[in-house]
C-alpha positions in Angstrom: -0.7 8.5 -0.1 -0.3 8.8 3.8 -2.2 12.2 3.4 -5.7 12.6 5.1 -7.9 15.5 3.6 -11.1 16.8 5.4 -10.1 14.8 8.5 -13.0 14.5 11.0 -12.8 13.1 14.6 -10.5 13.9 17.4 -11.0 16.1 20.3 -12.9 19.1 18.5 -16.7 19.4 18.1 -17.5 18.9 21.8 -14.8 15.9 22.4 -14.9 12.0 22.1 -18.2 10.9 23.2 -21.3 10.7 21.0 -23.3 12.3 23.5 -20.5 15.5 23.9 -20.8 15.8 20.1 -24.5 15.8 19.9 -24.7 18.4 22.7 -21.9 20.3 20.9 -24.1 20.3 17.7 -27.3 21.4 19.5 -25.4 24.7 20.8 -25.6 26.4 17.5 -29.3 26.2 17.6 -29.2 28.0 20.9 -27.0 30.9 19.2 -29.3 31.3 16.4 -32.5 31.6 18.7 -30.8 34.3 21.0 -28.8 35.9 18.0 -25.9 36.3 20.5 -22.9 34.2 20.6 -21.0 33.3 23.8 -18.1 35.3 23.1 -15.6 36.9 25.4 -14.6 40.5 24.3 -10.9 40.6 23.5 -8.4 43.4 24.3 -6.2 42.6 21.1 -9.2 43.3 18.5 -6.7 44.2 15.5 -7.8 44.3 12.0 -6.3 41.4 9.9 -5.7 41.9 6.5 -3.9 40.8 3.5 -2.8 43.2 0.7 -1.3 42.7 -3.0 2.1 43.4 -1.4 1.8 40.2 0.3 0.8 38.4 -2.9 3.8 39.7 -4.8 6.1 37.8 -2.2 4.5 34.5 -3.8 5.2 32.9 -7.2 1.9 32.9 -9.2 -0.2 31.2 -10.4 -0.1 28.5 -7.8 -2.3 25.9 -6.1 0.0 25.4 -3.3 -0.8 24.1 0.2 0.0 26.4 3.3 3.1 24.8 4.6 4.7 26.5 7.6 7.6 25.8 10.4 6.3 25.9 13.7 8.0 25.4 17.1 6.5 22.6 19.0 7.9 21.1 22.3 10.8 23.2 21.9 11.7 22.0 18.5 11.6 24.2 15.2 9.4 21.8 13.1 9.1 22.1 9.4 6.4 20.5 6.9 3.4 21.6 9.1 0.1 21.8 7.0 -2.4 24.3 7.8 -5.5 22.5 7.1 -8.9 24.4 7.8 -10.5 21.2 6.8 -9.1 19.2 9.7 -11.1 19.0 13.0 -8.2 17.5 14.5 -4.3 18.8 15.3 -2.1 15.6 14.2 1.6 14.8 14.7 2.7 11.8 12.7 4.6 9.2 14.5 8.1 9.7 12.7 8.1 13.4 13.8 6.9 12.6 17.3 9.7 10.1 17.8 12.3 12.7 16.8 11.0 14.9 19.6 12.2 12.2 22.1 9.0 12.0 24.1 8.1 8.5 25.3 4.9 6.8 24.1 4.0 6.2 27.7 3.1 9.8 27.9 0.4 9.3 25.5 -3.2 9.3 26.7 -5.6 6.8 24.9 -8.1 7.8 22.7 -10.7 5.6 21.1 -12.3 8.2 18.6 -11.0 7.5 14.9 -10.1 10.0 12.4 -12.3 9.9 9.2 -10.9 11.0 5.7 -13.0 12.5 2.9 -13.1 8.7 1.4 -14.7 7.6 4.6 -11.5 5.6 5.5 -10.6 5.5 9.2 -7.3 5.9 11.2 -7.0 5.3 14.9 -4.6 7.3 16.7 -1.9 5.7 18.9 -2.9 8.3 21.7 -3.2 12.0 22.6 -0.5 14.3 23.9 -0.6 17.9 25.1 2.5 20.1 23.6 3.3 23.7 23.7 3.6 25.5 20.4 5.0 28.8 19.6 3.6 30.8 16.4 5.1 33.4 14.8 8.5 35.4 15.3 9.4 37.4 18.4 7.9 39.7 19.6 4.8 39.0 17.9 4.4 35.4 19.0 1.5 33.4 20.3 1.9 30.6 22.7 -0.6 27.7 23.1 -0.8 24.1 24.5 -2.3 21.9 21.8 -3.9 18.5 22.2 -2.2 16.5 19.4 -3.4 13.3 18.0 -0.4 10.9 17.4 -0.9 9.0 14.1 1.1 6.0 12.7 0.8 6.1 8.9 3.1 7.4 6.2 2.9 11.3 5.3 4.7 13.8 3.8 4.2 16.2 6.4 5.1 16.2 10.1 2.2 17.9 11.4 -1.1 19.0 10.5 -2.6 22.2 12.4 -6.4 21.8 12.1 -9.3 24.1 13.1 -9.0 23.5 16.9 -5.5 25.5 17.1 -6.4 27.9 14.4 -9.4 29.0 16.3 -7.7 29.4 19.7 -5.0 31.3 17.7 -7.9 33.3 16.3 -5.9 33.0 13.0 -6.9 34.0 9.6 -5.4 32.1 6.7 -5.1 33.0 3.4 -3.7 30.4 0.8 -3.6 33.0 -2.1 -1.2 34.8 0.1 0.3 31.8 1.6 0.1 33.5 5.0 -1.4 32.7 8.5 -2.0 35.9 10.5 -3.3 36.2 14.2 -3.5 39.0 16.9 -0.7 39.0 19.6 0.0 41.4 22.6 2.4 43.1 20.3 0.5 43.5 17.2 -0.4 41.1 14.1 1.8 37.9 14.0 2.2 35.6 11.0 3.5 32.6 9.8 4.7 32.4 6.0 4.0 29.3 3.7 7.1 28.0 2.1 6.2 27.0 -1.7 9.3 25.0 -2.3 8.5 22.8 0.8 4.8 22.8 -0.1 5.6 21.5 -3.6 8.0 18.8 -2.3 5.2 17.4 0.2 2.8 17.4 -2.7 5.1 15.6 -5.1 5.8 13.0 -2.2 2.1 12.6 -1.4 1.6 11.8 -5.1 4.9 9.9 -5.7 4.6 6.4 -7.4 7.9 5.3 -5.8 7.3 1.8 -4.5 6.9 2.0 -0.5 7.6 -1.0 1.9 4.8 -3.2 1.8 3.2 -4.9 4.9 0.8 -7.6 5.3 -2.6 -5.9 5.7 -4.7 -7.8 3.3 -8.2 -6.2 2.5 -9.5 -8.1 -0.4 -8.5 -11.5 -2.3 -6.8 -10.9 -5.5 -5.4 -13.6 -7.8 -1.8 -12.9 -8.6 -0.9 -16.0 -10.2 -2.5 -17.5 -13.1 -1.6 -19.3 -16.3 -1.8 -17.9 -19.6 -1.7 -20.7 -21.9 -4.6 -23.2 -22.9 -5.6 -25.6 -20.3 -7.2 -29.1 -20.0 -9.2 -30.8 -17.0 -8.3 -33.9 -15.9 -10.2 -36.2 -13.4 -8.5 -36.9 -10.4 -10.9 -39.5 -8.7 -12.2 -42.5 -10.8 -16.0 -42.4 -11.1 -16.4 -38.9 -9.8 -16.5 -36.6 -12.8 -16.6 -33.5 -10.4 -13.3 -33.9 -9.0 -11.3 -32.4 -11.4 -8.2 -30.1 -11.9 -6.1 -28.3 -14.8 -2.9 -29.0 -16.6 -1.2 -27.5 -19.2 -1.4 -28.7 -22.7 2.2 -28.2 -24.1 4.2 -30.6 -22.1 5.7 -33.4 -23.6 3.5 -36.7 -23.8 5.7 -38.4 -21.3 5.9 -35.8 -18.8 2.2 -35.1 -19.1 1.5 -38.9 -18.4 3.8 -38.9 -15.3 2.3 -35.8 -13.8 -1.4 -37.0 -14.3 -0.6 -40.1 -12.6 1.0 -38.2 -9.8 -1.9 -35.9 -9.3 -4.3 -39.0 -9.3 -2.3 -40.5 -6.7 -2.3 -37.7 -4.4 -6.0 -36.6 -4.7 -6.0 -36.3 -1.0 -4.0 -33.2 -1.1 -7.0 -31.3 -2.7 -10.3 -30.2 -1.0 -13.7 -29.8 -3.0 -15.4 -28.7 0.2 -14.8 -27.5 3.8 -15.5 -30.9 4.9 -12.5 -32.0 3.2 -10.4 -29.5 5.2 -9.1 -30.4 8.6 -6.9 -27.4 9.0 -3.4 -26.7 10.0 -2.5 -28.2 13.4 -2.4 -25.6 16.2 1.1 -26.8 17.3 2.3 -25.5 13.7 0.5 -22.3 13.4 -2.3 -20.3 15.1 -3.8 -16.6 15.0 -3.6 -14.5 17.9 -5.2 -11.1 17.9 -2.3 -9.3 19.8 -5.0 -6.9 21.1 -3.8 -3.4 22.6 -4.8 -3.5 26.2 -5.8 0.0 26.4 -8.6 -0.6 24.1 -12.1 -1.6 25.2 -14.6 -3.7 23.6 -17.4 -2.0 21.4 -21.0 -3.1 21.6 -23.3 -2.9 18.4 -26.8 -3.3 18.1 -27.9 -5.9 15.6 -28.2 -4.5 12.0 -31.8 -5.0 10.4 -31.7 -6.2 6.6 -34.3 -6.4 3.9 -35.8 -10.1 3.7 -33.7 -11.0 1.0 -30.5 -9.8 2.3 -31.2 -11.5 5.6 -31.7 -14.9 3.8 -28.5 -14.4 2.3 -26.8 -13.8 5.7 -28.5 -16.6 7.3 -27.4 -19.0 4.4 -23.8 -17.8 5.2 -23.8 -18.5 8.9 -25.3 -22.0 8.0 -22.6 -22.7 5.7 -19.9 -21.5 8.1 -21.7 -23.4 10.9 -21.8 -26.6 9.1 -17.9 -26.2 8.2 -17.1 -25.6 11.9 -15.6 -22.2 11.3 -17.9 -20.5 13.7 -19.6 -21.2 17.1 -22.3 -19.2 18.8 -21.6 -17.2 21.6 -11.9 -5.4 16.0 -9.6 -4.5 14.0 -8.6 -0.8 15.5 -7.7 -2.6 18.8 -4.8 -4.7 17.3 -1.5 -3.2 16.5 -0.3 -3.7 13.0 1.9 -6.6 12.5 4.3 -5.2 10.1 5.3 -8.8 8.7 6.9 -7.9 5.1 5.5 -9.2 2.0 8.2 -11.1 -0.2 9.7 -8.6 -2.6 7.6 -8.7 -6.0 10.8 -7.9 -8.1 12.7 -10.6 -6.5 9.9 -13.3 -7.0 9.2 -12.5 -10.6 13.0 -12.6 -11.4 13.4 -15.9 -9.5 10.6 -17.4 -11.6 11.6 -16.4 -15.2 13.7 -18.8 -17.2 11.9 -21.9 -15.9 10.6 -24.5 -18.4 7.4 -25.7 -16.4 5.5 -24.0 -14.0 2.7 -25.4 -11.6 0.4 -23.0 -10.2 -1.5 -23.7 -6.9 -4.1 -21.9 -4.7 -5.0 -23.2 -1.3 -8.8 -24.2 -0.4 -10.1 -21.4 1.9 -6.4 -20.8 3.0 -7.0 -18.4 5.6 -9.6 -20.8 7.1 -7.1 -23.5 7.4 -5.5 -21.6 10.5 -7.3 -22.0 13.7 -7.9 -18.9 15.9 -6.4 -18.7 19.5 -9.3 -19.9 21.7 -9.1 -16.9 24.0 -9.2 -14.8 21.1 -12.2 -16.4 19.4 -14.9 -14.1 21.0 -13.2 -11.0 20.2 -14.3 -11.9 16.4 -17.7 -11.8 17.4 -20.6 -10.6 14.8 -24.4 -10.5 15.5 -27.3 -11.8 13.3 -30.7 -12.2 13.8 -30.3 -15.7 14.8 -27.8 -14.8 17.6 -24.2 -14.0 18.4 -21.5 -15.8 16.8 -17.5 -15.9 16.7 -15.1 -17.3 14.6 -13.2 -20.6 15.5 -10.8 -20.3 12.6 -9.0 -17.2 11.0 -11.1 -15.3 9.0 -10.2 -13.2 5.9 -10.1 -9.7 6.3 -8.7 -9.6 9.8 -5.9 -7.0 10.3 -2.9 -9.3 10.7 -4.5 -12.4 9.4 -2.1 -12.0 6.2 1.0 -11.9 8.2 0.2 -15.3 10.1 -0.5 -16.9 6.7 2.8 -15.8 5.4 4.6 -17.1 8.4 2.8 -20.4 7.9 4.0 -20.8 4.3 7.4 -19.6 4.7 7.4 -22.1 7.5 6.4 -25.1 5.3 8.5 -24.3 2.1 11.7 -22.8 3.9 13.7 -25.5 2.1 12.1 -24.9 -1.1 11.7 -21.1 -1.4 13.9 -19.4 -4.1 15.1 -23.1 -5.3 11.8 -24.7 -6.8 9.0 -22.8 -5.0 7.8 -19.3 -4.9 4.9 -18.0 -2.3 3.1 -15.0 -2.2 0.6 -15.3 0.6 -1.7 -18.0 -0.4 -0.4 -18.4 -4.1 2.0 -20.9 -4.4 4.1 -21.6 -7.7 6.5 -24.6 -8.2 9.3 -24.1 -10.9 11.4 -26.2 -12.7 14.4 -25.4 -15.0 14.0 -28.7 -17.0 10.8 -30.6 -17.8 12.3 -33.9 -16.4 12.6 -32.4 -12.9 9.2 -30.9 -12.5 7.4 -34.3 -11.1 10.2 -34.3 -8.7 9.6 -30.9 -7.5 6.0 -31.5 -7.2 6.3 -34.4 -5.1 8.7 -32.5 -2.8 5.9 -29.8 -2.6 3.0 -32.1 -2.1 5.0 -33.9 0.8 5.2 -30.3 2.7 1.6 -29.9 2.0 0.7 -33.3 3.3 3.0 -32.8 6.4 1.2 -29.5 7.3 -2.1 -30.8 6.3 -2.7 -28.0 4.1 -5.5 -28.5 1.2 -5.3 -26.9 -2.2 -8.6 -26.0 -4.5 -8.3 -28.2 -7.6 -10.4 -25.6 -9.7 -7.9 -22.8 -9.1 -4.8 -24.8 -9.9 -3.0 -25.4 -13.0 -0.1 -27.9 -13.3 2.9 -28.0 -15.8 2.4 -25.0 -17.9 5.2 -23.1 -19.7 4.1 -19.7 -19.0 1.6 -17.4 -17.0 0.9 -14.0 -15.1 2.5 -13.8 -11.7 2.3 -10.8 -9.5 1.3 -8.5 -12.3 4.3 -9.8 -15.0 4.1 -12.2 -17.5 6.9 -15.2 -16.8 7.9 -17.8 -19.3 11.3 -19.6 -20.1 12.2 -16.6 -22.3 12.2 -14.1 -19.7 9.7 -11.4 -18.1 7.2 -9.4 -20.1 5.0 -6.4 -19.4 1.3 -7.1 -18.5 -0.5 -6.6 -21.8 -3.7 -5.3 -19.7 -1.4 -2.5 -18.2 0.2 -1.6 -21.6 -3.4 -1.7 -23.2 -4.6 0.8 -20.3 -2.3 3.3 -21.5 -2.4 2.7 -25.5 -6.1 3.2 -25.0 -6.0 6.3 -23.1 -7.0 9.7 -24.6 -5.0 12.8 -23.9 -5.7 13.8 -20.3 -8.0 16.8 -19.5 -7.8 16.9 -15.8 -5.1 16.7 -13.1 -6.6 13.5 -12.2 -6.3 11.8 -15.4 -2.6 12.9 -15.5 -2.1 11.3 -12.1 -3.8 8.2 -13.4 -1.4 8.2 -16.5 1.7 8.6 -14.5 0.6 5.7 -11.9 0.0 3.4 -14.8 3.3 4.3 -16.4 5.0 3.7 -13.0 3.6 0.1 -13.0 5.7 -0.4 -16.3 9.0 1.4 -15.0 11.2 -1.8 -15.1 10.4 -2.1 -19.0 10.9 1.6 -19.9 14.4 2.8 -20.5 14.7 6.3 -19.0 11.2 6.3 -17.9 11.5 9.6 -15.7 12.9 11.5 -18.8 10.0 10.2 -20.8 7.3 11.0 -18.1 9.0 14.3 -17.1 6.5 16.5 -19.0 3.7 14.9 -17.1 5.1 15.6 -13.8 5.5 19.1 -14.6 2.0 19.4 -15.4 1.1 18.6 -11.8 3.2 21.4 -10.4 1.0 24.0 -11.5 -2.4 24.8 -12.8 -3.5 22.1 -15.3 -2.4 22.9 -18.9 -1.8 20.0 -21.4 0.7 21.4 -23.7 2.4 20.3 -26.9 5.3 18.9 -25.0 3.2 16.7 -23.0 1.2 15.6 -26.1 4.7 14.6 -27.9 5.8 12.8 -25.0 2.4 11.0 -24.6 2.5 10.0 -28.2 6.3 8.7 -27.9 5.5 6.7 -24.5 2.7 5.0 -26.7 4.9 4.3 -29.5 7.6 2.9 -26.9 5.0 0.6 -25.2 3.5 -0.7 -28.4 6.8 -3.1 -28.6 8.2 -3.2 -25.1 11.3 -5.2 -24.5 11.7 -8.6 -22.9 13.5 -8.6 -20.0 15.9 -11.4 -19.9 16.5 -13.2 -16.4 20.1 -13.2 -15.0 22.3 -16.0 -14.3 24.1 -16.9 -11.3 27.6 -15.8 -11.4 27.4 -14.5 -14.9 28.8 -11.1 -15.6 26.4 -8.1 -16.1 26.8 -4.6 -17.5 25.2 -1.6 -15.7 24.8 1.4 -17.8 24.1 5.1 -16.3 22.7 8.1 -17.7 21.9 11.2 -16.3 19.8 14.6 -17.5 18.8 17.8 -15.9 16.0 16.4 -14.0 16.7 12.4 -13.7 19.1 9.7 -13.3 18.5 6.1 -15.1 20.4 3.0 -15.5 20.0 -0.5 -17.5 21.3 -3.6 -16.5 22.4 -5.6 -19.1 23.4 -9.4 -19.7 25.2 -10.6 -22.7 24.2 -13.8 -24.6 26.1 -14.9 -27.8 27.4 -11.4 -28.3 23.8 -10.0 -27.9 23.0 -7.6 -25.1 19.9 -8.1 -23.4 18.2 -6.0 -20.7 17.6 -7.4 -17.5 16.2 -4.2 -15.6 15.6 -0.6 -16.1 15.5 1.9 -13.2 15.0 5.9 -13.3 14.2 8.4 -10.6 13.3 12.2 -10.8 15.9 14.6 -8.9 14.3 16.4 -6.3 15.4 19.7 -4.4 19.0 20.1 -4.0 19.6 17.0 -6.0 19.1 18.9 -9.0 22.1 20.9 -8.2 24.5 17.9 -8.1 27.4 17.9 -10.8 27.5 15.3 -13.6 29.8 13.4 -11.6 27.6 13.4 -8.4 24.6 12.4 -10.6 26.4 9.3 -11.8 27.2 8.4 -8.4 23.8 8.8 -7.2 22.6 7.1 -10.4 24.7 3.9 -9.3 23.2 4.2 -5.8 19.8 4.1 -7.1 20.6 1.1 -9.3 22.2 -0.7 -6.6 19.1 -0.3 -4.4 16.7 -1.3 -6.9 18.6 -4.4 -8.2 20.3 -5.7 -5.0 18.9 -9.2 -5.5 20.3 -9.4 -9.0 23.8 -7.6 -8.3 25.9 -10.2 -6.5 27.9 -11.2 -9.8 30.7 -9.2 -11.5 29.6 -5.9 -12.8 30.8 -3.5 -15.4 29.5 -0.1 -15.7 29.2 2.3 -18.8 28.1 6.0 -18.7 25.9 8.0 -21.0 
C-alpha cells in the first residue's frame, strides 16, 4: 500500500518529452557501434569493495530493503529507500510539507510515474533540493530534481537511478550499504534494518486507512439474503416489476405492495424515464488544475466486432441524451470521505424490516457543468463526443454523488436510512413503521427527481448483506464468503499466500477475539525468509476452528451500559466490547493491534492504557454511554 516498485517515468532517461526519450534510447546504439562511451575521466577512481566484515554488521539471513538516512534541504531525513529499480527520485508530500517549502516553488511536470502493475501516479510537481550523502569528511553534495508525489507510503523519500548514478554509487543489499567516491575517500550510507522492517510492515499492513471517494468500479454493497418474490408495479405491463421479501406479515405485505404500485413513477425502466437531478441541486464540476494542458490523442482502431459494440454504446448514450458530439490526472482529488462502514453496519443491525434500493444509472442522473463537458471528450470512428451527464469512473464523480445523497436524506440518515454512495437502505425497528419510513424516503426521491432501478431493489426483507456484513434484527454476522475463503485455504507455501491469508483474516477482525495474537505466527513469517513452521500450522488450524462457529455481534442500544475488557501480551493489545442482556454477556466489537517498535517495551500498565486508547478509537461511534472496564 502506497509503495511503488520498479518506478518508470520522471526526468530520467532523456527528460519528459517523447522525442527526448527516443533520442536517449538511440544513444546506446551509437555507443555500441563506436565501442567507446562518452565518459569523462575521474580523478577519484578509487576501488569500491564490500567485505565479509561488512556483512557481519548485518543480521542474517535477511531480505531487507536498503533504507538509509540522508540530509535533504538541511533536514536529516530518515526512511529514505534506495531503489535501483526507480527511474525517478521521489519525495512524498508528507515529508515535503515537513521541510516547510511552499508548493509555489514546484515546477509543473506532466509525465506520470508508472509502477510495475502499470498503474500511474501523477506528481504534484518537481523541485531541486540539495542532498548531502555520507558522513564528514567523506561526503558528497548534489542537487537533486525530486518529484513530489501525494500518495500514502511508508517511506519519506525514494532515491532512484538518477541520483545513484550521479553519486557514482554502488549498492549492496546483502551488506545493506551504499558506497560512493568522494574527494576524501570512499563515503558510505548504512542501511537501518530496524527501520526497513518497520517500513515493510507498514507497507503490507492491513490496518484500515482513511477512505476517500475515488470510485473505479461499480460494486454492490447492499443486497438481501432471504428469498424474494416479484410483484408487478404497473397493471397490464408485466415487464415493470420489482422484488419484495417473503417473510413479512400479510397485512404489512399488502400495504407495501399497494404503496409501491402507487409510487411506480419513482422507478425507471429505461434512460428515457430518467429526467435527471436538477442542476440547482447538484452539478458536477471537474475542478481542473490550471497548470495542466489538454492531451490530444489519435482515434483508436478496433476490430470490426469491437467497433460495432462501440457504435452501439455511442448510439445508446446519444439516444439517452448523455453525450453530445463536439482527464483524470488534471483534476485534484476531492477527498470527500466515505461514510464509516462500521458505523453504518452497527446502525443497521437490530432492525426488523429493511428495504434495499439502488438508483437507476445513478451517476448519469447528475449533469456535468456545461463548461466542463468538452473536457470529457472521447473519439470514435463516428466522430468526437463528450458527456452531458456525469459518467461513471470520473475521478471525483463519487464525491459529487455522496454529497447529493447526503443532501437528499440529511434528515433521515442514521434514523431510518443509511446511504453508501448509490446504495440506499431503509430500516425500521418495527414492522408497522416500515411503510411510513418508505413514504418519507420516496418523498425525498420524488423531490429531487431521483429514479430507482426496480430490478435491483428489494423491499421489506428481514436480513441482508450490507457493506460486506450480514445484518438482521439478531445482530451482525461475518460474511460467510469471507469465512469460507479461509476455511478452504491450504497451508500457504509462499510469502504471497501468507499475505493473502493475513488480508483475509483482517477482514474478519471485529469478529475474532484477540485476532492479532491468533495471527502473530503469520506476521513473523513475513519478517524473514519464508518458512511455514509447526507454530504457523497450529495457529492456522486454530483460526479455522474458531471461524467455523464465529460469534454473532449484538448491536448496542442507546444509553445502555457497556463493558470493555482489555487484554495485553508481549506482542499485541486487544479488547472486547460487551453488552449484557438478561444476565447474558454478548459481544459488540472486538479490537486487536500488534505492538510495533518502542511499543513492545511498554510496561503492562502502559500497554493497558494503550489498549484502552486503541479501543476508544475503534469504537468511538458506539461508546458514548456508560462504560465499565475489566483487565485480562
